[in-house]
N, C-alpha and C positions, 0 to 999 in steps of 0.2 A: 737686224744683226749683221755686223760686218763680215765679209767673206774672208775666211782664214786660209792660210797656206800652211799645211802640215807636212813635214818630211819625217818619214819613218825609216830607220836604218836597221838592217839585219843581215846575216851572212848570205842567205840564199832563199829561194822560193820553191823548195821542193816539197816537203811534207813535214808535219809536226805541229805542236801546239802554238809555238811562236809564229810560224808562218800563217796558220789559220787565224790567229788573233790579229795579225797585221792586216790580212784581207778583210776581216770583219770590220775593223775600224776604218780602213780605206773606203769600204762600201758605204759606211754610215756618213763619212765626210762628204762623199760625192752626192749622196741622197739629200744632204742638208745644204748643198750648194757651195761647199768649200772646195779648195784645191788640194788634191791628195797626190803626194809624190813619195815613191818608195825607192830606196837605194839598196841594191843587193847585187850579187853576181848573176842573178837570174835563176831559172829553174822551171819545172813543169807547171807551176802555178802562175807564172808571169803572164801568159796569154790571158788567163782568166782575170787577173788583176787589171790589165789594160782594157779588156772588153767591158769591165764594169765601170770604167771612167777615170781610173787613176793613171798617173804617169809613172814610168819606170826608168830609172837611171842605172845603167850597168857599171858597177864598180866592185872589184873583188875585195871588199872591206873585211872579210872574215878570215883571210889567210894570215896565219900566225908567223909573220916575218917582218923584220925591220923595213924591208922594201915596201910593205903595204903602206907605211906612213909616207914614204917618198912618193908613191904613186897616187895615193888617194886623198891626202890632206888638202892639197891645193884645189882639186876638182870639187871637193865637198865645200870648201870655203867659198869658191865661186858660185856654186849652186845656191848656197844660203843667201848670198848677196843678190844674185840675179833674180831669184824667186821672191825675194823679200819675205822670207819665211817667218811665220809667227811662232811656230812650234817645231822643235827638233826632238823627236821621240826615239830614244835608243833602247834596243830590245835584246842585245847580246853583248858579251863582254869585249871581245876583240874589236868588233865594229864600233863599240862605244868608245874605246880608247882612241881610235882613229878619228871619229867624228868629234869627240871632245877636244882633241888637239886642234882641229880645224875651227871649232866653235870658239876656243880660247883666243885664237889669233884675230878674231873680229873685235872691233871696238864695242864697248859696252852698249852703245846706242844702236848698233846694227846687228847685234846678236838676237837670234830667236830665243824664246823661253825654252828651257831644257827640262825634258821629262824622261825618266827612265822607268822601265818595268823589270822587276825582279821576278823572273819566270821559274826559278828553281832554287833548290837549297845549295847555292853556290858555296864553294869552299871558302873558309875564312882566310883573309889575307889581303894584301895590297891589290893584286890583280882583280879580284872580285869587287873591291871597294868602289870601282868606277860606277857600278850600278846603283850606288847610294848617293851620287853627287848631283842628282837632278834637283831642280827647284821644286819638283813634285816627284816622289818615288812611289810608284804603284806596286802594291803587293797583291798577288793574285789570289791570296787566301789569308785567313787569320794565322795559319801555320807559318806562312812566309813572313807575315808581319812580325811574329814572334822570333823568327830566324834572324831578321834584320836587327831587331832590338837587342838580341843576344850577341851577335857577332860584330855589329857595327853600332855600338851604343851611342856614339857621338852624332849619329844621324838625327837631326832635329825631329822630334815626334810630330810636330805640326806639318812637316813636309810629306809624311807617309800617308798614303790613302789606300785603303783596302777596297779593291774593285774585283770581286770574284769573276772568274770566267763564266761563260753562260752558253746555253744550248737553245737553238731555235726550235720551238715546238711544232712549227710547220714542217721543218726538215725531218724531225723525229716525232711524228704524231702519236698521241696517247692511244693505246690499243692497237697499234700497227700489227698487221698480220701479213706474212709473205703470201704471195699469190699461189694457187695450186700448181701453176706451171713452174714457179721457182722451186717449190717444195719437191716436185717430181724430178726436176733437173738436179737438184742438190742430192737427192737420194740416189740417183743414178751415178753421180760422181763419187759418193761416199756411201756405198750400200750397207756398211756396218752400222749406219745411223738409223736404219729402218726399224720402227717399233721400239725405239729407245727414247728415254727422257734425255734431251740434250742439255748439257751444262756448258756454258761458254766462258772462255778465258781469253779475252782480246787484249793482247800485249805483244810487242815485238820481242823476239827471242833474245833476251838479255838476262844475265844471271840474277840480278837483283829483283826482277819482276815477280818471281815466285812460282815459276813453272813446276819446280820440284814439289812444292806444297800442293799445287793443284792436282798433280798426278797422284799424290798420296790421298787426297780427298776422294778422287775417283776410285782408288783401290779400296778405301774404307767403305764406301757406299756399295761397291760390288760385293765385298765380303758380307755385307748386311743383306744381300739378296736384292738390291735395287738395280733395275735395268736402266743404267745410266750410260751415257757416252759423252766424253769430253771433247770439246772443240777448242783447240789452240789456234787462235786467229792472229797472225802477225808474221811479218817477214823476218828473215835472219840475214844479218850482214855477212858477206863472204868471209870476213875474218872471224866469225863466230860459228863456223861450221862444226868445230869441235864440241861446242856446247850443245848443238843440235844432236850430235852423235851421242853425247852423254845422256840426253833426255830419252833417246831411243833405248839406250841400255837400261836406264832406270825404269822405263815403262815395261820392258821385258822382266826385269827383276821383280817388279810389283805385280806382274801378271795382268797388266792392263793394256798391253800393246795392241790388242784387238779392239779395245774400248776407248781409244783416244785417237783422234785424227788431227794431224798438223796441216792446217789449211793454207799456210803461207799468206802472202799478201792478198787481200780481197778488197774489191771495190764495193761489195755488198755486205759490209760488216753489220749495218743496221738490220738487214734481213736475217743474218745469222743470229744476232742477238734476239730479234723478235721471235724466231723459231725456237728459242731455248726456253727452258723452264726458269732458268736464273742465270745471272752473270756473276763472275768472281773477280775480286781485286785483292791480291795477296802479296803485295810487294814487301821485301825485307826492309827496305828503307821507305820512309813516308813519301808519298807523291806530293808534289807542290800543290796540285789541284786535282787532277784526274778527270779529264773530260769524258772519256769513254764510259765509265760507270754512270755518269750523269746522263749520257745519251740513253742508256738502257732504262734508267729510272724515269726519264721523260716519256718513254714509250710505255711505261707501266710494267716493265720487266723487273722483278726483284733482284737485288744485288746483295751479295755477301762479301764483306770486306774486313780487312784487318783494321783495328781501331787506332789509326794514326794518320796524320797528314790531312790533306785537303779532302780526300774521299770520306774520311770520318766526319768532317764538318758537314758534308752533304747529307750523309745518312742520318746524322744526329737530327737533322731537320726533317728529312723526307721519310726515312724508314729505319728507325733506331734498332729494330729487331735484327737488321742485317749486320750489325757490328759484332765482331768476335775478337778475342784477345790475339795479339800479334804472335804468329808462329804456332798457334794451337790448332793443329790439323784436326784433331778429334772433335773439338768443339765446332769447327767449321763444317765437318761432315755431319755432325748431329743437327746443326742448324739447317743444313741443306735437306736433310731427311724431314725435318719439321716442315720446311717450305714445300717439299713434294707432297706431304700428307695434307697440308692445309695452306695453300698459296696465300701469302699475305696480300692485302689490298694496298697497292702503291697509290698515293694521292695523285689526282689528275693534274695538279699544278704545283709549282714550287717557285721560290724566289730566284733561282740561279738561271736567269734567262739571258739570251743574247741581247734582247732589247734593253735590259737593265745595264749590261756591260757597255753597250754602245752609248746609251744616254749618259751614263756616269762619266765615261771617258771624254766625250765631247764637252760635257759641262766643265770638266777639269781644264780642257784646252781654253775654253771661253773665259774661265776664271783667271787663268794666267795672262791671257791676252787683254784683260781689262774690260771684257764685255759685261 
């Protein structure tokens, strides 16, 4: 097999699904003997990327300004020429426009093959259309595939490939249990959780994620006499402090302010979920894929989720009993009570694996490169 050179382009390497997916493919490329280059403005994941064998080129390709084209198009064009790249993989809209402009300025014989990944339910229109211009367009779920077909129907169907995101069962082992030391430390940090059934809601504090509905579920269960405690796991952007204050006010109004803990950003989210009786996913708008609920399912932790988006696709395969109608808090609370009374058996394996994601993506690269 010929050694390929793949350039992935994204805004930054801080945190999030796009960043994690980029590192996962970079790691697979290096393991297979290929050359992996990532272009971004950098971030806290950059050191890890380089330590795993990839190269990083620092360019602020995600800044929404006409100056970004002036500053970045030429360096990107030169990078593609000098590296003799086989694949240019675009993962975000603004960087995609910049890199596409550089790619277009190359001769047809010297251009790498173009791949785009649609990571979210982008708004309809010209700006988002760049993500459908690849020779191959990766949709991260069947929901995103349908979104592409609906909003950009001129995208040739044969160019679209559904490659679901995946989770590494080694990183999230089935049956994972937190250590006694971790449990004691956690109980000391959050004493109100002692002797309670923990229900986890891992999601950054953003309005559409469904925190209000989660608080309502906790309230409904407490009213039914269940000794439950909610864990809201996720950081809040400084500009969203008002929303955090609104959630505090709602918790007081519902009478659950002593029965919900806001944990903020945690590096031990897996332990928090493994210590919980179940995990919730209650977004008002559908998730493009929803990696965190899948991490919980991979560890064998039941998930209750609204029946839409990528999370619904996962549960339909792994744990259909966890699906509830969108926005129906009472049904979600009843299902949670059912799970507390008789915990469902989550299958020990599922098809949404990291290995499948990596293998399918590298196969797509090789297909384009003529291997």
